[in-house]
mmCIF file of the N, C-alpha and C atoms, coordinates in Angstrom:
data_MODEL
# 
_entry.id   MODEL 
# 
loop_
_atom_site.group_PDB 
_atom_site.id 
_atom_site.type_symbol 
_atom_site.label_atom_id 
_atom_site.label_alt_id 
_atom_site.label_comp_id 
_atom_site.label_asym_id 
_atom_site.label_entity_id 
_atom_site.label_seq_id 
_atom_site.pdbx_PDB_ins_code 
_atom_site.Cartn_x 
_atom_site.Cartn_y 
_atom_site.Cartn_z 
_atom_site.occupancy 
_atom_site.B_iso_or_equiv 
_atom_site.pdbx_formal_charge 
_atom_site.auth_seq_id 
_atom_site.auth_comp_id 
_atom_site.auth_asym_id 
_atom_site.auth_atom_id 
_atom_site.pdbx_PDB_model_num 
ATOM 1   N N  . MET A 1 1  ? 5.294  -6.802  -23.119 1.00 0.00 ? 1  MET A N  1 
ATOM 2   C CA . MET A 1 1  ? 4.767  -7.892  -22.335 1.00 0.00 ? 1  MET A CA 1 
ATOM 3   C C  . MET A 1 1  ? 5.748  -8.168  -21.192 1.00 0.00 ? 1  MET A C  1 
ATOM 4   N N  . LEU A 1 2  ? 5.197  -8.458  -20.043 1.00 0.00 ? 2  LEU A N  1 
ATOM 5   C CA . LEU A 1 2  ? 5.981  -8.781  -18.859 1.00 0.00 ? 2  LEU A CA 1 
ATOM 6   C C  . LEU A 1 2  ? 5.528  -10.134 -18.326 1.00 0.00 ? 2  LEU A C  1 
ATOM 7   N N  . ILE A 1 3  ? 6.501  -11.014 -18.104 1.00 0.00 ? 3  ILE A N  1 
ATOM 8   C CA . ILE A 1 3  ? 6.209  -12.312 -17.506 1.00 0.00 ? 3  ILE A CA 1 
ATOM 9   C C  . ILE A 1 3  ? 6.843  -12.330 -16.122 1.00 0.00 ? 3  ILE A C  1 
ATOM 10  N N  . ILE A 1 4  ? 6.034  -12.576 -15.122 1.00 0.00 ? 4  ILE A N  1 
ATOM 11  C CA . ILE A 1 4  ? 6.510  -12.677 -13.745 1.00 0.00 ? 4  ILE A CA 1 
ATOM 12  C C  . ILE A 1 4  ? 6.502  -14.159 -13.388 1.00 0.00 ? 4  ILE A C  1 
ATOM 13  N N  . ARG A 1 5  ? 7.660  -14.680 -13.060 1.00 0.00 ? 5  ARG A N  1 
ATOM 14  C CA . ARG A 1 5  ? 7.775  -16.095 -12.703 1.00 0.00 ? 5  ARG A CA 1 
ATOM 15  C C  . ARG A 1 5  ? 8.068  -16.220 -11.213 1.00 0.00 ? 5  ARG A C  1 
ATOM 16  N N  . VAL A 1 6  ? 7.372  -17.163 -10.605 1.00 0.00 ? 6  VAL A N  1 
ATOM 17  C CA . VAL A 1 6  ? 7.607  -17.482 -9.195  1.00 0.00 ? 6  VAL A CA 1 
ATOM 18  C C  . VAL A 1 6  ? 8.076  -18.929 -9.143  1.00 0.00 ? 6  VAL A C  1 
ATOM 19  N N  . HIS A 1 7  ? 9.212  -19.150 -8.504  1.00 0.00 ? 7  HIS A N  1 
ATOM 20  C CA . HIS A 1 7  ? 9.763  -20.504 -8.411  1.00 0.00 ? 7  HIS A CA 1 
ATOM 21  C C  . HIS A 1 7  ? 10.231 -20.770 -6.984  1.00 0.00 ? 7  HIS A C  1 
ATOM 22  N N  . GLU A 1 8  ? 9.729  -21.853 -6.432  1.00 0.00 ? 8  GLU A N  1 
ATOM 23  C CA . GLU A 1 8  ? 10.029 -22.262 -5.051  1.00 0.00 ? 8  GLU A CA 1 
ATOM 24  C C  . GLU A 1 8  ? 10.043 -23.779 -4.964  1.00 0.00 ? 8  GLU A C  1 
ATOM 25  N N  . ARG A 1 9  ? 10.625 -24.285 -3.889  1.00 0.00 ? 9  ARG A N  1 
ATOM 26  C CA . ARG A 1 9  ? 10.642 -25.739 -3.658  1.00 0.00 ? 9  ARG A CA 1 
ATOM 27  C C  . ARG A 1 9  ? 9.278  -26.265 -3.234  1.00 0.00 ? 9  ARG A C  1 
ATOM 28  N N  . GLU A 1 10 ? 8.489  -25.415 -2.574  1.00 0.00 ? 10 GLU A N  1 
ATOM 29  C CA . GLU A 1 10 ? 7.174  -25.837 -2.094  1.00 0.00 ? 10 GLU A CA 1 
ATOM 30  C C  . GLU A 1 10 ? 6.075  -25.239 -2.969  1.00 0.00 ? 10 GLU A C  1 
ATOM 31  N N  . LYS A 1 11 ? 5.193  -26.100 -3.445  1.00 0.00 ? 11 LYS A N  1 
ATOM 32  C CA . LYS A 1 11 ? 4.093  -25.680 -4.319  1.00 0.00 ? 11 LYS A CA 1 
ATOM 33  C C  . LYS A 1 11 ? 3.177  -24.683 -3.609  1.00 0.00 ? 11 LYS A C  1 
ATOM 34  N N  . ALA A 1 12 ? 2.934  -24.887 -2.318  1.00 0.00 ? 12 ALA A N  1 
ATOM 35  C CA . ALA A 1 12 ? 2.059  -23.984 -1.554  1.00 0.00 ? 12 ALA A CA 1 
ATOM 36  C C  . ALA A 1 12 ? 2.634  -22.567 -1.496  1.00 0.00 ? 12 ALA A C  1 
ATOM 37  N N  . GLN A 1 13 ? 3.944  -22.447 -1.416  1.00 0.00 ? 13 GLN A N  1 
ATOM 38  C CA . GLN A 1 13 ? 4.587  -21.130 -1.370  1.00 0.00 ? 13 GLN A CA 1 
ATOM 39  C C  . GLN A 1 13 ? 4.448  -20.420 -2.710  1.00 0.00 ? 13 GLN A C  1 
ATOM 40  N N  . VAL A 1 14 ? 4.568  -21.172 -3.800  1.00 0.00 ? 14 VAL A N  1 
ATOM 41  C CA . VAL A 1 14 ? 4.375  -20.596 -5.131  1.00 0.00 ? 14 VAL A CA 1 
ATOM 42  C C  . VAL A 1 14 ? 2.959  -20.048 -5.247  1.00 0.00 ? 14 VAL A C  1 
ATOM 43  N N  . LYS A 1 15 ? 1.999  -20.847 -4.860  1.00 0.00 ? 15 LYS A N  1 
ATOM 44  C CA . LYS A 1 15 ? 0.593  -20.432 -4.938  1.00 0.00 ? 15 LYS A CA 1 
ATOM 45  C C  . LYS A 1 15 ? 0.330  -19.188 -4.094  1.00 0.00 ? 15 LYS A C  1 
ATOM 46  N N  . LYS A 1 16 ? 0.896  -19.149 -2.908  1.00 0.00 ? 16 LYS A N  1 
ATOM 47  C CA . LYS A 1 16 ? 0.716  -18.004 -2.008  1.00 0.00 ? 16 LYS A CA 1 
ATOM 48  C C  . LYS A 1 16 ? 1.288  -16.720 -2.623  1.00 0.00 ? 16 LYS A C  1 
ATOM 49  N N  . LEU A 1 17 ? 2.488  -16.793 -3.179  1.00 0.00 ? 17 LEU A N  1 
ATOM 50  C CA . LEU A 1 17 ? 3.100  -15.617 -3.800  1.00 0.00 ? 17 LEU A CA 1 
ATOM 51  C C  . LEU A 1 17 ? 2.351  -15.174 -5.049  1.00 0.00 ? 17 LEU A C  1 
ATOM 52  N N  . ILE A 1 18 ? 1.912  -16.138 -5.866  1.00 0.00 ? 18 ILE A N  1 
ATOM 53  C CA . ILE A 1 18 ? 1.140  -15.800 -7.069  1.00 0.00 ? 18 ILE A CA 1 
ATOM 54  C C  . ILE A 1 18 ? -0.147 -15.078 -6.685  1.00 0.00 ? 18 ILE A C  1 
ATOM 55  N N  . GLU A 1 19 ? -0.867 -15.608 -5.722  1.00 0.00 ? 19 GLU A N  1 
ATOM 56  C CA . GLU A 1 19 ? -2.122 -14.979 -5.288  1.00 0.00 ? 19 GLU A CA 1 
ATOM 57  C C  . GLU A 1 19 ? -1.880 -13.570 -4.755  1.00 0.00 ? 19 GLU A C  1 
ATOM 58  N N  . HIS A 1 20 ? -0.816 -13.393 -3.998  1.00 0.00 ? 20 HIS A N  1 
ATOM 59  C CA . HIS A 1 20 ? -0.488 -12.074 -3.449  1.00 0.00 ? 20 HIS A CA 1 
ATOM 60  C C  . HIS A 1 20 ? -0.179 -11.081 -4.575  1.00 0.00 ? 20 HIS A C  1 
ATOM 61  N N  . LEU A 1 21 ? 0.652  -11.496 -5.538  1.00 0.00 ? 21 LEU A N  1 
ATOM 62  C CA . LEU A 1 21 ? 0.997  -10.613 -6.645  1.00 0.00 ? 21 LEU A CA 1 
ATOM 63  C C  . LEU A 1 21 ? -0.209 -10.284 -7.518  1.00 0.00 ? 21 LEU A C  1 
ATOM 64  N N  . VAL A 1 22 ? -1.039 -11.268 -7.818  1.00 0.00 ? 22 VAL A N  1 
ATOM 65  C CA . VAL A 1 22 ? -2.221 -11.033 -8.649  1.00 0.00 ? 22 VAL A CA 1 
ATOM 66  C C  . VAL A 1 22 ? -3.175 -10.060 -7.959  1.00 0.00 ? 22 VAL A C  1 
ATOM 67  N N  . ARG A 1 23 ? -3.364 -10.241 -6.663  1.00 0.00 ? 23 ARG A N  1 
ATOM 68  C CA . ARG A 1 23 ? -4.224 -9.319  -5.911  1.00 0.00 ? 23 ARG A CA 1 
ATOM 69  C C  . ARG A 1 23 ? -3.682 -7.891  -5.991  1.00 0.00 ? 23 ARG A C  1 
ATOM 70  N N  . LYS A 1 24 ? -2.399 -7.748  -5.772  1.00 0.00 ? 24 LYS A N  1 
ATOM 71  C CA . LYS A 1 24 ? -1.764 -6.432  -5.789  1.00 0.00 ? 24 LYS A CA 1 
ATOM 72  C C  . LYS A 1 24 ? -1.848 -5.792  -7.178  1.00 0.00 ? 24 LYS A C  1 
ATOM 73  N N  . ILE A 1 25 ? -1.541 -6.557  -8.204  1.00 0.00 ? 25 ILE A N  1 
ATOM 74  C CA . ILE A 1 25 ? -1.577 -6.035  -9.573  1.00 0.00 ? 25 ILE A CA 1 
ATOM 75  C C  . ILE A 1 25 ? -3.006 -5.706  -9.996  1.00 0.00 ? 25 ILE A C  1 
ATOM 76  N N  . SER A 1 26 ? -3.958 -6.517  -9.619  1.00 0.00 ? 26 SER A N  1 
ATOM 77  C CA . SER A 1 26 ? -5.365 -6.282  -9.989  1.00 0.00 ? 26 SER A CA 1 
ATOM 78  C C  . SER A 1 26 ? -5.876 -4.954  -9.449  1.00 0.00 ? 26 SER A C  1 
ATOM 79  N N  . LEU A 1 27 ? -5.397 -4.557  -8.303  1.00 0.00 ? 27 LEU A N  1 
ATOM 80  C CA . LEU A 1 27 ? -5.829 -3.294  -7.699  1.00 0.00 ? 27 LEU A CA 1 
ATOM 81  C C  . LEU A 1 27 ? -5.300 -2.069  -8.434  1.00 0.00 ? 27 LEU A C  1 
ATOM 82  N N  . ILE A 1 28 ? -4.138 -2.184  -9.056  1.00 0.00 ? 28 ILE A N  1 
ATOM 83  C CA . ILE A 1 28 ? -3.509 -1.009  -9.669  1.00 0.00 ? 28 ILE A CA 1 
ATOM 84  C C  . ILE A 1 28 ? -3.519 -1.022  -11.193 1.00 0.00 ? 28 ILE A C  1 
ATOM 85  N N  . LYS A 1 29 ? -3.811 -2.157  -11.794 1.00 0.00 ? 29 LYS A N  1 
ATOM 86  C CA . LYS A 1 29 ? -3.696 -2.239  -13.254 1.00 0.00 ? 29 LYS A CA 1 
ATOM 87  C C  . LYS A 1 29 ? -4.737 -1.379  -13.958 1.00 0.00 ? 29 LYS A C  1 
ATOM 88  N N  . GLU A 1 30 ? -4.320 -0.868  -15.085 1.00 0.00 ? 30 GLU A N  1 
ATOM 89  C CA . GLU A 1 30 ? -5.230 -0.077  -15.909 1.00 0.00 ? 30 GLU A CA 1 
ATOM 90  C C  . GLU A 1 30 ? -6.159 -1.012  -16.675 1.00 0.00 ? 30 GLU A C  1 
ATOM 91  N N  . ASP A 1 31 ? -7.284 -0.486  -17.110 1.00 0.00 ? 31 ASP A N  1 
ATOM 92  C CA . ASP A 1 31 ? -8.258 -1.301  -17.842 1.00 0.00 ? 31 ASP A CA 1 
ATOM 93  C C  . ASP A 1 31 ? -7.675 -1.891  -19.130 1.00 0.00 ? 31 ASP A C  1 
ATOM 94  N N  . SER A 1 32 ? -6.720 -1.184  -19.733 1.00 0.00 ? 32 SER A N  1 
ATOM 95  C CA . SER A 1 32 ? -6.137 -1.646  -20.990 1.00 0.00 ? 32 SER A CA 1 
ATOM 96  C C  . SER A 1 32 ? -5.046 -2.703  -20.793 1.00 0.00 ? 32 SER A C  1 
ATOM 97  N N  . THR A 1 33 ? -4.708 -2.998  -19.555 1.00 0.00 ? 33 THR A N  1 
ATOM 98  C CA . THR A 1 33 ? -3.662 -3.989  -19.272 1.00 0.00 ? 33 THR A CA 1 
ATOM 99  C C  . THR A 1 33 ? -4.270 -5.383  -19.186 1.00 0.00 ? 33 THR A C  1 
ATOM 100 N N  . PHE A 1 34 ? -3.715 -6.290  -19.981 1.00 0.00 ? 34 PHE A N  1 
ATOM 101 C CA . PHE A 1 34 ? -4.147 -7.683  -19.981 1.00 0.00 ? 34 PHE A CA 1 
ATOM 102 C C  . PHE A 1 34 ? -3.381 -8.422  -18.890 1.00 0.00 ? 34 PHE A C  1 
ATOM 103 N N  . LEU A 1 35 ? -4.101 -9.136  -18.037 1.00 0.00 ? 35 LEU A N  1 
ATOM 104 C CA . LEU A 1 35 ? -3.512 -9.909  -16.947 1.00 0.00 ? 35 LEU A CA 1 
ATOM 105 C C  . LEU A 1 35 ? -3.978 -11.353 -17.071 1.00 0.00 ? 35 LEU A C  1 
ATOM 106 N N  . ALA A 1 36 ? -3.025 -12.287 -17.098 1.00 0.00 ? 36 ALA A N  1 
ATOM 107 C CA . ALA A 1 36 ? -3.387 -13.702 -17.203 1.00 0.00 ? 36 ALA A CA 1 
ATOM 108 C C  . ALA A 1 36 ? -2.514 -14.530 -16.273 1.00 0.00 ? 36 ALA A C  1 
ATOM 109 N N  . PHE A 1 37 ? -3.143 -15.508 -15.652 1.00 0.00 ? 37 PHE A N  1 
ATOM 110 C CA . PHE A 1 37 ? -2.435 -16.500 -14.852 1.00 0.00 ? 37 PHE A CA 1 
ATOM 111 C C  . PHE A 1 37 ? -3.378 -17.678 -14.697 1.00 0.00 ? 37 PHE A C  1 
ATOM 112 N N  . ASP A 1 38 ? -2.817 -18.825 -14.476 1.00 0.00 ? 38 ASP A N  1 
ATOM 113 C CA . ASP A 1 38 ? -3.626 -20.023 -14.300 1.00 0.00 ? 38 ASP A CA 1 
ATOM 114 C C  . ASP A 1 38 ? -3.387 -20.542 -12.893 1.00 0.00 ? 38 ASP A C  1 
ATOM 115 N N  . GLN A 1 39 ? -4.399 -20.537 -12.079 1.00 0.00 ? 39 GLN A N  1 
ATOM 116 C CA . GLN A 1 39 ? -4.261 -20.922 -10.684 1.00 0.00 ? 39 GLN A CA 1 
ATOM 117 C C  . GLN A 1 39 ? -3.765 -22.347 -10.516 1.00 0.00 ? 39 GLN A C  1 
ATOM 118 N N  . ASP A 1 40 ? -4.090 -23.211 -11.436 1.00 0.00 ? 40 ASP A N  1 
ATOM 119 C CA . ASP A 1 40 ? -3.738 -24.619 -11.295 1.00 0.00 ? 40 ASP A CA 1 
ATOM 120 C C  . ASP A 1 40 ? -2.593 -25.065 -12.198 1.00 0.00 ? 40 ASP A C  1 
ATOM 121 N N  . MET A 1 41 ? -1.990 -24.131 -12.921 1.00 0.00 ? 41 MET A N  1 
ATOM 122 C CA . MET A 1 41 ? -0.928 -24.488 -13.856 1.00 0.00 ? 41 MET A CA 1 
ATOM 123 C C  . MET A 1 41 ? 0.433  -24.219 -13.228 1.00 0.00 ? 41 MET A C  1 
ATOM 124 N N  . THR A 1 42 ? 0.922  -25.213 -12.517 1.00 0.00 ? 42 THR A N  1 
ATOM 125 C CA . THR A 1 42 ? 2.236  -25.122 -11.893 1.00 0.00 ? 42 THR A CA 1 
ATOM 126 C C  . THR A 1 42 ? 3.120  -26.192 -12.509 1.00 0.00 ? 42 THR A C  1 
ATOM 127 N N  . GLU A 1 43 ? 4.259  -25.760 -13.023 1.00 0.00 ? 43 GLU A N  1 
ATOM 128 C CA . GLU A 1 43 ? 5.206  -26.690 -13.626 1.00 0.00 ? 43 GLU A CA 1 
ATOM 129 C C  . GLU A 1 43 ? 6.249  -27.078 -12.582 1.00 0.00 ? 43 GLU A C  1 
ATOM 130 N N  . LYS A 1 44 ? 6.879  -28.206 -12.771 1.00 0.00 ? 44 LYS A N  1 
ATOM 131 C CA . LYS A 1 44 ? 7.959  -28.606 -11.890 1.00 0.00 ? 44 LYS A CA 1 
ATOM 132 C C  . LYS A 1 44 ? 9.211  -28.832 -12.728 1.00 0.00 ? 44 LYS A C  1 
ATOM 133 N N  . HIS A 1 45 ? 10.254 -28.096 -12.400 1.00 0.00 ? 45 HIS A N  1 
ATOM 134 C CA . HIS A 1 45 ? 11.548 -28.226 -13.049 1.00 0.00 ? 45 HIS A CA 1 
ATOM 135 C C  . HIS A 1 45 ? 12.574 -28.543 -11.979 1.00 0.00 ? 45 HIS A C  1 
ATOM 136 N N  . GLY A 1 46 ? 13.113 -29.732 -12.048 1.00 0.00 ? 46 GLY A N  1 
ATOM 137 C CA . GLY A 1 46 ? 14.062 -30.147 -11.016 1.00 0.00 ? 46 GLY A CA 1 
ATOM 138 C C  . GLY A 1 46 ? 13.352 -30.247 -9.681  1.00 0.00 ? 46 GLY A C  1 
ATOM 139 N N  . GLU A 1 47 ? 13.852 -29.514 -8.723  1.00 0.00 ? 47 GLU A N  1 
ATOM 140 C CA . GLU A 1 47 ? 13.266 -29.532 -7.376  1.00 0.00 ? 47 GLU A CA 1 
ATOM 141 C C  . GLU A 1 47 ? 12.348 -28.343 -7.107  1.00 0.00 ? 47 GLU A C  1 
ATOM 142 N N  . LYS A 1 48 ? 12.106 -27.519 -8.122  1.00 0.00 ? 48 LYS A N  1 
ATOM 143 C CA . LYS A 1 48 ? 11.303 -26.315 -7.906  1.00 0.00 ? 48 LYS A CA 1 
ATOM 144 C C  . LYS A 1 48 ? 10.027 -26.322 -8.727  1.00 0.00 ? 48 LYS A C  1 
ATOM 145 N N  . TYR A 1 49 ? 8.988  -25.745 -8.135  1.00 0.00 ? 49 TYR A N  1 
ATOM 146 C CA . TYR A 1 49 ? 7.715  -25.516 -8.811  1.00 0.00 ? 49 TYR A CA 1 
ATOM 147 C C  . TYR A 1 49 ? 7.754  -24.110 -9.393  1.00 0.00 ? 49 TYR A C  1 
ATOM 148 N N  . ILE A 1 50 ? 7.182  -23.948 -10.567 1.00 0.00 ? 50 ILE A N  1 
ATOM 149 C CA . ILE A 1 50 ? 7.198  -22.651 -11.254 1.00 0.00 ? 50 ILE A CA 1 
ATOM 150 C C  . ILE A 1 50 ? 5.794  -22.326 -11.739 1.00 0.00 ? 50 ILE A C  1 
ATOM 151 N N  . GLN A 1 51 ? 5.422  -21.068 -11.554 1.00 0.00 ? 51 GLN A N  1 
ATOM 152 C CA . GLN A 1 51 ? 4.147  -20.576 -12.075 1.00 0.00 ? 51 GLN A CA 1 
ATOM 153 C C  . GLN A 1 51 ? 4.384  -19.155 -12.562 1.00 0.00 ? 51 GLN A C  1 
ATOM 154 N N  . LYS A 1 52 ? 3.598  -18.714 -13.529 1.00 0.00 ? 52 LYS A N  1 
ATOM 155 C CA . LYS A 1 52 ? 3.831  -17.382 -14.075 1.00 0.00 ? 52 LYS A CA 1 
ATOM 156 C C  . LYS A 1 52 ? 2.560  -16.553 -14.184 1.00 0.00 ? 52 LYS A C  1 
ATOM 157 N N  . ILE A 1 53 ? 2.794  -15.252 -14.219 1.00 0.00 ? 53 ILE A N  1 
ATOM 158 C CA . ILE A 1 53 ? 1.758  -14.250 -14.467 1.00 0.00 ? 53 ILE A CA 1 
ATOM 159 C C  . ILE A 1 53 ? 2.184  -13.529 -15.739 1.00 0.00 ? 53 ILE A C  1 
ATOM 160 N N  . VAL A 1 54 ? 1.247  -13.296 -16.648 1.00 0.00 ? 54 VAL A N  1 
ATOM 161 C CA . VAL A 1 54 ? 1.549  -12.601 -17.891 1.00 0.00 ? 54 VAL A CA 1 
ATOM 162 C C  . VAL A 1 54 ? 0.780  -11.289 -17.907 1.00 0.00 ? 54 VAL A C  1 
ATOM 163 N N  . LEU A 1 55 ? 1.506  -10.211 -18.168 1.00 0.00 ? 55 LEU A N  1 
ATOM 164 C CA . LEU A 1 55 ? 0.900  -8.882  -18.299 1.00 0.00 ? 55 LEU A CA 1 
ATOM 165 C C  . LEU A 1 55 ? 1.234  -8.334  -19.681 1.00 0.00 ? 55 LEU A C  1 
ATOM 166 N N  . LYS A 1 56 ? 0.242  -7.733  -20.317 1.00 0.00 ? 56 LYS A N  1 
ATOM 167 C CA . LYS A 1 56 ? 0.472  -7.173  -21.635 1.00 0.00 ? 56 LYS A CA 1 
ATOM 168 C C  . LYS A 1 56 ? -0.206 -5.819  -21.732 1.00 0.00 ? 56 LYS A C  1 
ATOM 169 N N  . ALA A 1 57 ? 0.576  -4.826  -22.151 1.00 0.00 ? 57 ALA A N  1 
ATOM 170 C CA . ALA A 1 57 ? 0.070  -3.468  -22.357 1.00 0.00 ? 57 ALA A CA 1 
ATOM 171 C C  . ALA A 1 57 ? 1.133  -2.683  -23.115 1.00 0.00 ? 57 ALA A C  1 
ATOM 172 N N  . LYS A 1 58 ? 0.769  -1.509  -23.579 1.00 0.00 ? 58 LYS A N  1 
ATOM 173 C CA . LYS A 1 58 ? 1.741  -0.666  -24.274 1.00 0.00 ? 58 LYS A CA 1 
ATOM 174 C C  . LYS A 1 58 ? 2.835  -0.194  -23.334 1.00 0.00 ? 58 LYS A C  1 
ATOM 175 N N  . ASN A 1 59 ? 2.467  0.081   -22.094 1.00 0.00 ? 59 ASN A N  1 
ATOM 176 C CA . ASN A 1 59 ? 3.447  0.561   -21.114 1.00 0.00 ? 59 ASN A CA 1 
ATOM 177 C C  . ASN A 1 59 ? 3.140  -0.080  -19.765 1.00 0.00 ? 59 ASN A C  1 
ATOM 178 N N  . LEU A 1 60 ? 4.055  -0.875  -19.285 1.00 0.00 ? 60 LEU A N  1 
ATOM 179 C CA . LEU A 1 60 ? 3.871  -1.551  -17.996 1.00 0.00 ? 60 LEU A CA 1 
ATOM 180 C C  . LEU A 1 60 ? 4.766  -0.985  -16.902 1.00 0.00 ? 60 LEU A C  1 
ATOM 181 N N  . SER A 1 61 ? 5.487  0.069   -17.199 1.00 0.00 ? 61 SER A N  1 
ATOM 182 C CA . SER A 1 61 ? 6.430  0.614   -16.218 1.00 0.00 ? 61 SER A CA 1 
ATOM 183 C C  . SER A 1 61 ? 5.741  1.102   -14.945 1.00 0.00 ? 61 SER A C  1 
ATOM 184 N N  . TYR A 1 62 ? 4.469  1.446   -15.009 1.00 0.00 ? 62 TYR A N  1 
ATOM 185 C CA . TYR A 1 62 ? 3.769  1.924   -13.822 1.00 0.00 ? 62 TYR A CA 1 
ATOM 186 C C  . TYR A 1 62 ? 3.575  0.815   -12.781 1.00 0.00 ? 62 TYR A C  1 
ATOM 187 N N  . ILE A 1 63 ? 3.662  -0.431  -13.202 1.00 0.00 ? 63 ILE A N  1 
ATOM 188 C CA . ILE A 1 63 ? 3.465  -1.559  -12.281 1.00 0.00 ? 63 ILE A CA 1 
ATOM 189 C C  . ILE A 1 63 ? 4.717  -1.839  -11.447 1.00 0.00 ? 63 ILE A C  1 
ATOM 190 N N  . LEU A 1 64 ? 5.877  -1.605  -12.022 1.00 0.00 ? 64 LEU A N  1 
ATOM 191 C CA . LEU A 1 64 ? 7.133  -1.960  -11.355 1.00 0.00 ? 64 LEU A CA 1 
ATOM 192 C C  . LEU A 1 64 ? 7.300  -1.394  -9.948  1.00 0.00 ? 64 LEU A C  1 
ATOM 193 N N  . PRO A 1 65 ? 7.003  -0.135  -9.709  1.00 0.00 ? 65 PRO A N  1 
ATOM 194 C CA . PRO A 1 65 ? 7.163  0.369   -8.330  1.00 0.00 ? 65 PRO A CA 1 
ATOM 195 C C  . PRO A 1 65 ? 6.281  -0.360  -7.310  1.00 0.00 ? 65 PRO A C  1 
ATOM 196 N N  . HIS A 1 66 ? 5.181  -0.901  -7.773  1.00 0.00 ? 66 HIS A N  1 
ATOM 197 C CA . HIS A 1 66 ? 4.255  -1.586  -6.883  1.00 0.00 ? 66 HIS A CA 1 
ATOM 198 C C  . HIS A 1 66 ? 4.667  -3.024  -6.557  1.00 0.00 ? 66 HIS A C  1 
ATOM 199 N N  . ILE A 1 67 ? 5.482  -3.617  -7.408  1.00 0.00 ? 67 ILE A N  1 
ATOM 200 C CA . ILE A 1 67 ? 5.889  -5.000  -7.157  1.00 0.00 ? 67 ILE A CA 1 
ATOM 201 C C  . ILE A 1 67 ? 7.382  -5.138  -6.842  1.00 0.00 ? 67 ILE A C  1 
ATOM 202 N N  . GLU A 1 68 ? 8.131  -4.036  -6.909  1.00 0.00 ? 68 GLU A N  1 
ATOM 203 C CA . GLU A 1 68 ? 9.572  -4.154  -6.701  1.00 0.00 ? 68 GLU A CA 1 
ATOM 204 C C  . GLU A 1 68 ? 9.924  -4.618  -5.291  1.00 0.00 ? 68 GLU A C  1 
ATOM 205 N N  . THR A 1 69 ? 9.136  -4.247  -4.290  1.00 0.00 ? 69 THR A N  1 
ATOM 206 C CA . THR A 1 69 ? 9.398  -4.701  -2.924  1.00 0.00 ? 69 THR A CA 1 
ATOM 207 C C  . THR A 1 69 ? 9.281  -6.220  -2.836  1.00 0.00 ? 69 THR A C  1 
ATOM 208 N N  . GLU A 1 70 ? 8.273  -6.769  -3.479  1.00 0.00 ? 70 GLU A N  1 
ATOM 209 C CA . GLU A 1 70 ? 8.092  -8.221  -3.474  1.00 0.00 ? 70 GLU A CA 1 
ATOM 210 C C  . GLU A 1 70 ? 9.251  -8.911  -4.200  1.00 0.00 ? 70 GLU A C  1 
ATOM 211 N N  . CYS A 1 71 ? 9.686  -8.328  -5.304  1.00 0.00 ? 71 CYS A N  1 
ATOM 212 C CA . CYS A 1 71 ? 10.784 -8.918  -6.071  1.00 0.00 ? 71 CYS A CA 1 
ATOM 213 C C  . CYS A 1 71 ? 12.090 -8.876  -5.280  1.00 0.00 ? 71 CYS A C  1 
ATOM 214 N N  . MET A 1 72 ? 12.316 -7.824  -4.542  1.00 0.00 ? 72 MET A N  1 
ATOM 215 C CA . MET A 1 72 ? 13.533 -7.713  -3.737  1.00 0.00 ? 72 MET A CA 1 
ATOM 216 C C  . MET A 1 72 ? 13.464 -8.625  -2.509  1.00 0.00 ? 72 MET A C  1 
ATOM 217 N N  . ARG A 1 73 ? 12.308 -8.759  -1.944  1.00 0.00 ? 73 ARG A N  1 
ATOM 218 C CA . ARG A 1 73 ? 12.122 -9.565  -0.738  1.00 0.00 ? 73 ARG A CA 1 
ATOM 219 C C  . ARG A 1 73 ? 12.209 -11.060 -1.039  1.00 0.00 ? 73 ARG A C  1 
ATOM 220 N N  . HIS A 1 74 ? 11.728 -11.452 -2.195  1.00 0.00 ? 74 HIS A N  1 
ATOM 221 C CA . HIS A 1 74 ? 11.678 -12.874 -2.557  1.00 0.00 ? 74 HIS A CA 1 
ATOM 222 C C  . HIS A 1 74 ? 12.563 -13.117 -3.777  1.00 0.00 ? 74 HIS A C  1 
ATOM 223 N N  . ARG A 1 75 ? 13.654 -13.785 -3.575  1.00 0.00 ? 75 ARG A N  1 
ATOM 224 C CA . ARG A 1 75 ? 14.540 -14.103 -4.697  1.00 0.00 ? 75 ARG A CA 1 
ATOM 225 C C  . ARG A 1 75 ? 13.887 -15.087 -5.658  1.00 0.00 ? 75 ARG A C  1 
ATOM 226 N N  . SER A 1 76 ? 12.780 -15.625 -5.260  1.00 0.00 ? 76 SER A N  1 
ATOM 227 C CA . SER A 1 76 ? 12.086 -16.608 -6.092  1.00 0.00 ? 76 SER A CA 1 
ATOM 228 C C  . SER A 1 76 ? 11.189 -15.964 -7.146  1.00 0.00 ? 76 SER A C  1 
ATOM 229 N N  . ILE A 1 77 ? 11.177 -14.642 -7.221  1.00 0.00 ? 77 ILE A N  1 
ATOM 230 C CA . ILE A 1 77 ? 10.373 -13.926 -8.217  1.00 0.00 ? 77 ILE A CA 1 
ATOM 231 C C  . ILE A 1 77 ? 11.316 -13.336 -9.256  1.00 0.00 ? 77 ILE A C  1 
ATOM 232 N N  . THR A 1 78 ? 11.081 -13.664 -10.526 1.00 0.00 ? 78 THR A N  1 
ATOM 233 C CA . THR A 1 78 ? 11.888 -13.091 -11.601 1.00 0.00 ? 78 THR A CA 1 
ATOM 234 C C  . THR A 1 78 ? 10.974 -12.431 -12.626 1.00 0.00 ? 78 THR A C  1 
ATOM 235 N N  . LEU A 1 79 ? 11.507 -11.405 -13.265 1.00 0.00 ? 79 LEU A N  1 
ATOM 236 C CA . LEU A 1 79 ? 10.767 -10.671 -14.292 1.00 0.00 ? 79 LEU A CA 1 
ATOM 237 C C  . LEU A 1 79 ? 11.434 -10.895 -15.637 1.00 0.00 ? 79 LEU A C  1 
ATOM 238 N N  . GLU A 1 80 ? 10.614 -11.062 -16.651 1.00 0.00 ? 80 GLU A N  1 
ATOM 239 C CA . GLU A 1 80 ? 11.122 -11.262 -18.003 1.00 0.00 ? 80 GLU A CA 1 
ATOM 240 C C  . GLU A 1 80 ? 10.332 -10.361 -18.958 1.00 0.00 ? 80 GLU A C  1 
ATOM 241 N N  . TRP A 1 81 ? 11.018 -9.469  -19.622 1.00 0.00 ? 81 TRP A N  1 
ATOM 242 C CA . TRP A 1 81 ? 10.379 -8.591  -20.591 1.00 0.00 ? 81 TRP A CA 1 
ATOM 243 C C  . TRP A 1 81 ? 10.410 -9.255  -21.959 1.00 0.00 ? 81 TRP A C  1 
ATOM 244 N N  . ALA A 1 82 ? 9.287  -9.271  -22.623 1.00 0.00 ? 82 ALA A N  1 
ATOM 245 C CA . ALA A 1 82 ? 9.229  -9.879  -23.949 1.00 0.00 ? 82 ALA A CA 1 
ATOM 246 C C  . ALA A 1 82 ? 8.689  -8.894  -24.958 1.00 0.00 ? 82 ALA A C  1 
# 
């Protein structure tokens, strides 16, 4: 399982990044890959808003090359393997 977290000071920026990542992942994900996110579920911790995308499959390594540019470009995106 892979959890992608987006955290920013502005809620609109979180939403924009989440939508971009979901669109990108939806285009490349395999049928057996479970993708979940809640468009309206944004948490606030301190001064930052946080939202997550959850991916579940036997092997998710094929997704990493497609999202690594976004992760490097935006320090507000973190990956958590579970």
